[in-house]
C-alpha positions as CSV (number, residue, x, y, z in Angstrom):
1,X,73.6,-26.9,-37.0
2,X,71.4,-28.3,-39.7
3,X,67.8,-27.1,-39.9
4,X,65.1,-29.3,-38.5
5,X,63.2,-31.2,-41.3
6,X,59.9,-29.3,-40.8
7,X,61.3,-25.9,-40.0
8,X,58.9,-23.1,-41.0
9,X,56.1,-25.5,-41.7
10,X,52.6,-24.8,-40.3
11,X,50.8,-27.9,-39.1
12,X,47.2,-28.0,-37.9
13,X,46.5,-31.0,-35.6
14,X,43.0,-31.9,-34.4
15,X,42.4,-34.0,-31.4
16,X,45.7,-32.7,-30.2
17,X,45.1,-32.9,-26.4
18,X,45.5,-36.7,-26.1
19,X,46.3,-40.0,-27.8
20,X,47.5,-40.0,-31.4
21,X,46.7,-36.4,-31.9
22,X,48.9,-35.4,-29.0
23,X,51.7,-37.6,-30.2
24,X,51.5,-36.1,-33.6
25,X,51.6,-32.5,-32.2
26,X,54.7,-33.3,-30.1
27,X,56.5,-35.1,-33.0
28,X,55.8,-32.3,-35.5
29,X,56.9,-29.6,-33.1
30,X,60.0,-31.6,-32.3
31,X,60.7,-31.7,-36.1
32,X,60.5,-27.9,-36.3
33,X,56.9,-27.3,-37.3
34,X,54.7,-24.6,-35.8
35,X,51.7,-26.5,-34.4
36,X,48.2,-25.2,-34.4
37,X,46.7,-27.5,-31.8
38,X,42.9,-28.0,-31.8
39,X,41.0,-29.8,-29.0
40,X,38.0,-29.1,-26.8
41,X,39.8,-28.7,-23.5
42,X,41.8,-25.6,-22.8
43,X,43.7,-27.1,-19.8
44,X,44.8,-30.1,-21.8
45,X,46.0,-27.9,-24.6
46,X,48.0,-25.8,-22.1
47,X,49.7,-29.0,-20.9
48,X,50.6,-29.9,-24.4
49,X,52.0,-26.4,-25.0
50,X,54.1,-26.8,-21.8
51,X,55.6,-30.0,-23.1
52,X,56.3,-28.5,-26.5
53,X,58.0,-25.5,-24.9
54,X,60.1,-27.8,-22.7
55,X,61.2,-30.0,-25.6
56,X,61.7,-27.4,-28.4
57,X,61.7,-23.9,-26.8
58,X,58.9,-23.0,-29.1
59,X,55.2,-22.4,-28.4
60,X,52.1,-23.8,-30.1
61,X,49.0,-22.0,-31.2
62,X,46.2,-23.3,-29.0
63,X,42.7,-23.4,-30.4
64,X,40.0,-24.8,-28.0
65,X,37.0,-25.6,-30.0
66,X,34.5,-28.4,-30.7
67,X,35.2,-29.6,-34.3
68,X,31.4,-30.1,-34.8
69,X,31.1,-26.3,-34.8
70,X,31.5,-25.7,-38.5
71,X,31.4,-21.9,-38.1
72,X,34.3,-22.1,-35.6
73,X,36.3,-24.1,-38.1
74,X,35.7,-21.5,-40.7
75,X,36.9,-18.8,-38.3
76,X,40.0,-20.9,-37.6
77,X,40.7,-21.1,-41.3
78,X,40.4,-17.3,-41.6
79,X,42.7,-16.8,-38.6
80,X,45.3,-19.2,-40.1
81,X,45.1,-17.3,-43.4
82,X,45.5,-13.9,-41.8
83,X,48.5,-15.0,-39.6
84,X,50.4,-17.5,-41.8
85,X,48.9,-17.3,-45.3
86,X,49.0,-21.0,-45.8
87,X,48.9,-24.5,-44.2
88,X,51.6,-27.0,-44.9
89,X,50.2,-29.9,-43.0
90,X,46.8,-31.1,-41.7
91,X,46.6,-34.0,-39.3
92,X,43.0,-34.9,-38.5
93,X,43.1,-37.2,-35.5
94,X,39.9,-36.1,-33.7
95,X,37.2,-38.7,-33.5
96,X,34.9,-40.6,-31.2
97,X,34.1,-44.3,-30.8
98,X,30.4,-44.1,-30.3
99,X,28.3,-46.8,-28.8
100,X,29.4,-50.5,-29.1
101,X,26.0,-52.0,-29.7
102,X,24.0,-53.8,-32.3
103,X,23.0,-51.5,-35.2
104,X,19.3,-52.0,-34.4
105,X,19.9,-50.8,-30.8
106,X,21.7,-47.5,-31.7
107,X,19.9,-44.4,-30.4
108,X,19.4,-41.7,-33.0
109,X,21.2,-39.1,-30.9
110,X,24.3,-41.3,-30.6
111,X,24.3,-42.0,-34.3
112,X,24.0,-38.3,-35.1
113,X,26.9,-37.5,-32.7
114,X,29.2,-40.0,-34.4
115,X,28.3,-38.7,-37.8
116,X,28.9,-35.1,-36.7
117,X,32.3,-35.7,-35.2
118,X,33.8,-38.4,-37.4
119,X,32.3,-37.4,-40.8
120,X,30.7,-34.0,-41.0
121,X,33.5,-32.4,-39.2
122,X,36.0,-33.9,-41.7
123,X,34.0,-32.4,-44.6
124,X,34.0,-29.0,-42.9
125,X,37.7,-29.2,-42.1
126,X,38.5,-30.0,-45.8
127,X,36.2,-27.2,-46.9
128,X,38.0,-24.8,-44.6
129,X,41.6,-25.8,-45.2
130,X,41.7,-26.6,-48.9
131,X,42.6,-23.0,-49.9
132,X,45.3,-22.9,-47.2
133,X,46.8,-26.2,-48.3
134,X,46.7,-25.1,-52.0
135,X,48.7,-22.0,-50.9
136,X,51.6,-24.1,-49.6
137,X,54.5,-25.4,-51.7
138,X,53.7,-29.1,-51.1
139,X,51.0,-29.6,-48.5
140,X,50.1,-32.9,-46.9
141,X,46.7,-33.8,-45.3
142,X,46.8,-36.9,-43.1
143,X,43.5,-38.4,-41.9
144,X,43.3,-41.1,-39.2
145,X,41.2,-44.1,-40.2
146,X,40.6,-47.7,-38.9
147,X,40.7,-51.3,-40.2
148,X,37.0,-51.7,-39.4
149,X,36.2,-49.3,-42.3
150,X,37.1,-52.1,-44.7
151,X,36.5,-55.0,-42.4
152,X,33.2,-54.5,-40.5
153,X,32.8,-56.1,-37.1
154,X,29.8,-56.7,-35.0
155,X,28.9,-53.9,-32.6
156,X,31.3,-51.4,-34.3
157,X,28.6,-50.1,-36.6
158,X,28.6,-46.3,-36.1
159,X,32.4,-46.0,-35.8
160,X,33.2,-48.4,-38.7
161,X,30.6,-46.8,-40.9
162,X,31.8,-43.3,-40.2
163,X,35.4,-44.3,-41.0
164,X,34.4,-46.0,-44.2
165,X,32.6,-42.8,-45.2
166,X,35.6,-40.7,-44.2
167,X,37.8,-42.8,-46.5
168,X,35.4,-42.4,-49.4
169,X,35.3,-38.6,-48.8
170,X,39.1,-38.2,-48.6
171,X,39.7,-40.4,-51.7
172,X,37.1,-38.3,-53.6
173,X,38.8,-35.1,-52.5
174,X,42.3,-36.4,-53.3
175,X,41.1,-37.3,-56.8
176,X,39.8,-33.8,-57.3
177,X,43.2,-32.3,-56.2
178,X,45.4,-34.8,-58.2
179,X,46.7,-32.0,-60.5
180,X,47.7,-29.8,-57.5
181,X,50.6,-30.2,-55.0
182,X,48.3,-31.2,-52.2
183,X,48.5,-34.9,-51.2
184,X,46.2,-36.7,-48.9
185,X,47.1,-39.8,-46.8
186,X,44.8,-42.2,-45.0
187,X,46.7,-43.5,-42.0
188,X,45.6,-46.6,-40.1
189,X,47.3,-46.7,-36.7
190,X,45.9,-50.1,-35.6
191,X,45.4,-50.9,-31.9
192,X,47.2,-48.4,-29.7
193,X,47.3,-47.5,-26.0
194,X,44.6,-44.9,-26.2
195,X,41.5,-44.0,-24.3
196,X,39.4,-44.9,-27.3
197,X,41.0,-48.4,-27.5
198,X,40.4,-48.9,-23.7
199,X,36.7,-48.0,-24.2
200,X,36.4,-50.5,-27.1
201,X,38.3,-53.3,-25.5
202,X,38.1,-52.8,-21.7
203,X,39.6,-56.3,-20.9
204,X,42.7,-55.8,-23.0
205,X,46.1,-55.3,-21.4
206,X,47.2,-51.9,-22.5
207,X,50.9,-52.8,-22.0
208,X,50.6,-55.2,-25.0
209,X,49.8,-52.2,-27.3
210,X,52.1,-49.6,-28.9
211,X,52.3,-46.2,-27.2
212,X,50.9,-43.4,-29.4
213,X,54.3,-41.8,-29.3
214,X,55.6,-44.6,-31.6
215,X,53.5,-43.2,-34.5
216,X,55.0,-39.7,-34.2
217,X,58.0,-40.5,-36.5
218,X,55.8,-41.9,-39.2
219,X,53.7,-38.8,-39.2
220,X,56.8,-36.6,-39.5
221,X,57.9,-38.9,-42.4
222,X,54.6,-38.5,-44.2
223,X,54.6,-34.8,-43.7
224,X,57.7,-34.5,-45.9
225,X,57.2,-37.5,-48.2
226,X,57.8,-37.1,-51.9
227,X,56.1,-39.0,-54.6
228,X,52.8,-39.5,-52.8
229,X,50.0,-40.6,-55.2
230,X,46.3,-41.0,-54.6
231,X,45.4,-42.6,-51.3
232,X,44.0,-45.8,-52.8
233,X,45.8,-47.8,-50.2
234,X,45.9,-46.9,-46.5
235,X,49.3,-46.4,-44.8
236,X,49.4,-48.9,-42.0
237,X,51.5,-48.1,-38.9
238,X,52.1,-51.9,-38.3
239,X,53.6,-52.3,-41.8
240,X,55.8,-49.2,-41.4
241,X,57.0,-50.4,-38.0
242,X,57.9,-53.8,-39.3
243,X,59.8,-52.3,-42.2
244,X,61.7,-49.9,-39.9
245,X,62.6,-52.8,-37.6
246,X,64.0,-54.9,-40.4
247,X,65.9,-51.9,-41.8
248,X,67.6,-51.3,-38.5
249,X,68.4,-55.0,-37.8
Protein backbone atom coordinates (compact mmCIF):
# COMPACT_ATOMS: atom_id res chain seq x y z
CA UNK A 1 0.00 0.00 0.00
CA UNK A 2 1.40 3.39 -0.97
CA UNK A 3 1.86 6.01 1.71
CA UNK A 4 -0.70 8.77 1.99
CA UNK A 5 0.52 12.07 0.46
CA UNK A 6 0.80 13.90 3.79
CA UNK A 7 1.99 11.03 5.98
CA UNK A 8 4.10 12.23 8.91
CA UNK A 9 3.21 15.88 8.27
CA UNK A 10 2.12 18.06 11.19
CA UNK A 11 -0.71 20.45 10.31
CA UNK A 12 -2.08 23.22 12.53
CA UNK A 13 -5.62 24.29 11.59
CA UNK A 14 -7.39 27.23 13.22
CA UNK A 15 -11.16 27.60 13.12
CA UNK A 16 -11.21 23.81 12.90
CA UNK A 17 -14.58 23.16 14.50
CA UNK A 18 -16.78 24.27 11.59
CA UNK A 19 -16.95 25.52 8.03
CA UNK A 20 -13.81 25.66 5.93
CA UNK A 21 -11.50 25.04 8.89
CA UNK A 22 -13.32 21.81 9.69
CA UNK A 23 -13.23 20.77 6.04
CA UNK A 24 -9.49 21.46 5.95
CA UNK A 25 -8.86 19.41 9.08
CA UNK A 26 -10.81 16.44 7.74
CA UNK A 27 -9.14 16.57 4.32
CA UNK A 28 -5.64 16.87 5.76
CA UNK A 29 -6.21 14.02 8.20
CA UNK A 30 -7.59 11.92 5.35
CA UNK A 31 -4.38 12.61 3.43
CA UNK A 32 -2.28 11.33 6.32
CA UNK A 33 -1.38 14.48 8.26
CA UNK A 34 -1.54 14.69 12.02
CA UNK A 35 -3.89 17.59 12.67
CA UNK A 36 -3.52 20.02 15.55
CA UNK A 37 -7.05 21.42 15.63
CA UNK A 38 -7.68 24.82 17.21
CA UNK A 39 -11.14 26.21 18.00
CA UNK A 40 -12.94 27.79 20.93
CA UNK A 41 -15.38 24.97 21.65
CA UNK A 42 -14.20 21.71 23.23
CA UNK A 43 -17.37 19.84 22.28
CA UNK A 44 -17.11 20.75 18.60
CA UNK A 45 -13.44 19.74 18.58
CA UNK A 46 -14.34 16.37 20.07
CA UNK A 47 -16.94 15.85 17.34
CA UNK A 48 -14.25 16.63 14.75
CA UNK A 49 -11.90 14.15 16.40
CA UNK A 50 -14.58 11.46 16.33
CA UNK A 51 -15.01 11.97 12.60
CA UNK A 52 -11.26 11.91 11.98
CA UNK A 53 -10.94 8.69 13.98
CA UNK A 54 -13.83 7.12 12.07
CA UNK A 55 -12.38 8.05 8.70
CA UNK A 56 -8.66 7.42 9.28
CA UNK A 57 -8.23 5.48 12.49
CA UNK A 58 -6.00 8.29 13.77
CA UNK A 59 -6.66 10.95 16.37
CA UNK A 60 -6.12 14.68 16.24
CA UNK A 61 -4.53 16.94 18.84
CA UNK A 62 -7.34 19.14 20.16
CA UNK A 63 -6.57 22.65 21.36
CA UNK A 64 -9.53 24.65 22.70
CA UNK A 65 -8.52 28.29 22.83
CA UNK A 66 -9.51 31.76 21.70
CA UNK A 67 -7.04 32.88 19.04
CA UNK A 68 -7.15 36.43 20.40
CA UNK A 69 -5.27 35.10 23.44
CA UNK A 70 -1.72 35.74 22.25
CA UNK A 71 -0.13 34.16 25.32
CA UNK A 72 -2.13 30.98 24.69
CA UNK A 73 -0.87 30.92 21.09
CA UNK A 74 2.70 31.23 22.36
CA UNK A 75 2.11 28.30 24.73
CA UNK A 76 0.70 26.32 21.81
CA UNK A 77 3.82 27.02 19.78
CA UNK A 78 6.01 25.81 22.63
CA UNK A 79 3.92 22.65 23.01
CA UNK A 80 4.21 21.89 19.27
CA UNK A 81 7.97 22.42 19.46
CA UNK A 82 8.30 20.10 22.46
CA UNK A 83 6.16 17.36 20.95
CA UNK A 84 6.93 17.51 17.23
CA UNK A 85 9.91 19.84 16.77
CA UNK A 86 8.43 21.41 13.65
CA UNK A 87 5.28 22.42 11.81
CA UNK A 88 4.79 21.34 8.18
CA UNK A 89 1.54 23.14 7.49
CA UNK A 90 -0.48 26.02 8.87
CA UNK A 91 -4.07 26.59 7.73
CA UNK A 92 -5.45 29.77 9.28
CA UNK A 93 -9.20 29.62 8.73
CA UNK A 94 -10.45 31.28 11.91
CA UNK A 95 -12.21 34.60 11.45
CA UNK A 96 -15.36 36.58 12.11
CA UNK A 97 -17.62 38.65 9.89
CA UNK A 98 -18.30 41.52 12.25
CA UNK A 99 -21.18 43.97 11.86
CA UNK A 100 -22.69 44.58 8.42
CA UNK A 101 -23.25 48.30 8.79
CA UNK A 102 -22.09 51.66 7.42
CA UNK A 103 -18.58 52.53 8.51
CA UNK A 104 -19.79 55.59 10.44
CA UNK A 105 -22.16 53.38 12.46
CA UNK A 106 -19.60 50.81 13.64
CA UNK A 107 -19.29 50.66 17.41
CA UNK A 108 -15.67 50.79 18.60
CA UNK A 109 -15.99 47.51 20.54
CA UNK A 110 -17.12 45.70 17.40
CA UNK A 111 -14.31 47.24 15.35
CA UNK A 112 -11.76 46.19 17.97
CA UNK A 113 -13.09 42.62 18.04
CA UNK A 114 -12.82 42.20 14.26
CA UNK A 115 -9.27 43.57 14.31
CA UNK A 116 -8.34 41.28 17.21
CA UNK A 117 -9.68 38.11 15.57
CA UNK A 118 -8.95 38.69 11.89
CA UNK A 119 -5.69 40.66 12.02
CA UNK A 120 -3.90 40.74 15.36
CA UNK A 121 -4.38 37.00 15.86
CA UNK A 122 -2.85 36.43 12.42
CA UNK A 123 0.25 38.38 13.41
CA UNK A 124 0.53 36.49 16.69
CA UNK A 125 0.09 33.18 14.88
CA UNK A 126 2.86 34.05 12.40
CA UNK A 127 5.09 35.17 15.25
CA UNK A 128 4.52 31.90 17.11
CA UNK A 129 4.75 29.47 14.21
CA UNK A 130 7.57 30.89 12.06
CA UNK A 131 10.37 29.03 13.92
CA UNK A 132 8.36 25.80 13.68
CA UNK A 133 7.70 26.28 9.97
CA UNK A 134 11.38 27.05 9.35
CA UNK A 135 12.27 23.75 11.05
CA UNK A 136 10.23 21.76 8.49
CA UNK A 137 11.62 20.53 5.18
CA UNK A 138 9.15 22.48 3.02
CA UNK A 139 6.50 24.19 5.09
CA UNK A 140 3.34 25.77 3.72
CA UNK A 141 1.21 28.44 5.43
CA UNK A 142 -2.29 28.92 4.00
CA UNK A 143 -4.35 31.95 5.00
CA UNK A 144 -8.04 32.35 4.15
CA UNK A 145 -8.95 35.68 2.60
CA UNK A 146 -11.87 37.21 0.69
CA UNK A 147 -12.65 39.00 -2.54
CA UNK A 148 -13.83 42.04 -0.58
CA UNK A 149 -10.22 42.69 0.43
CA UNK A 150 -9.47 43.90 -3.11
CA UNK A 151 -13.00 44.91 -4.06
CA UNK A 152 -14.63 46.82 -1.18
CA UNK A 153 -18.41 46.69 -0.84
CA UNK A 154 -20.82 48.82 1.14
CA UNK A 155 -21.45 47.58 4.68
CA UNK A 156 -18.56 45.08 4.60
CA UNK A 157 -16.13 47.61 6.13
CA UNK A 158 -14.62 45.85 9.17
CA UNK A 159 -14.38 42.45 7.50
CA UNK A 160 -13.05 43.73 4.17
CA UNK A 161 -10.55 46.03 5.84
CA UNK A 162 -9.27 43.28 8.12
CA UNK A 163 -8.80 40.90 5.18
CA UNK A 164 -7.01 43.57 3.14
CA UNK A 165 -4.67 44.13 6.07
CA UNK A 166 -4.20 40.38 6.48
CA UNK A 167 -3.18 40.09 2.83
CA UNK A 168 -0.64 42.90 3.24
CA UNK A 169 0.74 41.27 6.38
CA UNK A 170 1.06 37.83 4.78
CA UNK A 171 2.70 39.20 1.62
CA UNK A 172 5.18 41.18 3.72
CA UNK A 173 6.01 38.09 5.77
CA UNK A 174 6.33 35.92 2.66
CA UNK A 175 8.76 38.41 1.13
CA UNK A 176 10.85 38.26 4.29
CA UNK A 177 11.00 34.45 4.00
CA UNK A 178 11.66 34.27 0.26
CA UNK A 179 15.11 32.74 0.79
CA UNK A 180 13.74 30.01 3.07
CA UNK A 181 11.73 26.89 2.26
CA UNK A 182 8.58 28.32 3.86
CA UNK A 183 5.91 29.36 1.36
CA UNK A 184 2.72 31.30 2.10
CA UNK A 185 -0.56 31.07 0.20
CA UNK A 186 -3.54 33.43 0.23
CA UNK A 187 -6.60 31.32 -0.50
CA UNK A 188 -9.89 32.93 -1.51
CA UNK A 189 -12.71 30.39 -1.09
CA UNK A 190 -15.45 32.59 -2.50
CA UNK A 191 -19.07 32.12 -1.39
CA UNK A 192 -19.55 28.82 0.44
CA UNK A 193 -22.24 27.15 2.51
CA UNK A 194 -20.96 28.38 5.86
CA UNK A 195 -22.43 30.05 8.93
CA UNK A 196 -20.53 33.24 8.11
CA UNK A 197 -22.00 33.38 4.61
CA UNK A 198 -25.50 32.87 6.04
CA UNK A 199 -24.92 35.77 8.43
CA UNK A 200 -23.77 38.01 5.60
CA UNK A 201 -26.43 36.97 3.08
CA UNK A 202 -29.43 35.68 5.04
CA UNK A 203 -31.75 35.64 2.00
CA UNK A 204 -29.43 33.48 -0.10
CA UNK A 205 -30.32 29.86 -0.87
CA UNK A 206 -27.46 27.84 0.69
CA UNK A 207 -28.12 24.96 -1.70
CA UNK A 208 -26.76 27.14 -4.52
CA UNK A 209 -23.36 27.35 -2.82
CA UNK A 210 -20.48 24.86 -2.69
CA UNK A 211 -20.16 22.81 0.47
CA UNK A 212 -16.95 23.56 2.42
CA UNK A 213 -15.86 19.95 1.91
CA UNK A 214 -15.24 20.79 -1.76
CA UNK A 215 -12.25 22.96 -0.88
CA UNK A 216 -10.56 20.18 1.10
CA UNK A 217 -8.76 18.64 -1.91
CA UNK A 218 -7.40 22.04 -2.93
CA UNK A 219 -5.93 22.56 0.54
CA UNK A 220 -4.32 19.11 0.40
CA UNK A 221 -2.91 20.00 -3.03
CA UNK A 222 -1.49 23.30 -1.78
CA UNK A 223 0.02 21.57 1.25
CA UNK A 224 2.34 19.61 -1.03
CA UNK A 225 2.64 22.01 -3.97
CA UNK A 226 6.09 22.52 -5.46
CA UNK A 227 7.35 25.69 -7.08
CA UNK A 228 5.24 28.11 -5.07
CA UNK A 229 6.47 31.68 -5.36
CA UNK A 230 5.44 34.78 -3.47
CA UNK A 231 1.67 35.14 -2.91
CA UNK A 232 1.28 38.14 -5.20
CA UNK A 233 -1.92 36.60 -6.58
CA UNK A 234 -4.55 34.88 -4.47
CA UNK A 235 -5.45 31.27 -5.14
CA UNK A 236 -9.16 31.25 -5.98
CA UNK A 237 -11.19 28.13 -5.27
CA UNK A 238 -13.55 28.94 -8.17
CA UNK A 239 -10.66 28.99 -10.66
CA UNK A 240 -9.25 25.73 -9.31
CA UNK A 241 -12.66 24.05 -9.48
CA UNK A 242 -13.20 25.19 -13.07
CA UNK A 243 -9.77 23.89 -14.09
CA UNK A 244 -10.37 20.58 -12.33
CA UNK A 245 -13.75 20.17 -14.01
CA UNK A 246 -12.27 20.82 -17.45
CA UNK A 247 -9.41 18.41 -16.82
CA UNK A 248 -11.81 15.62 -15.87
CA UNK A 249 -14.17 16.22 -18.79
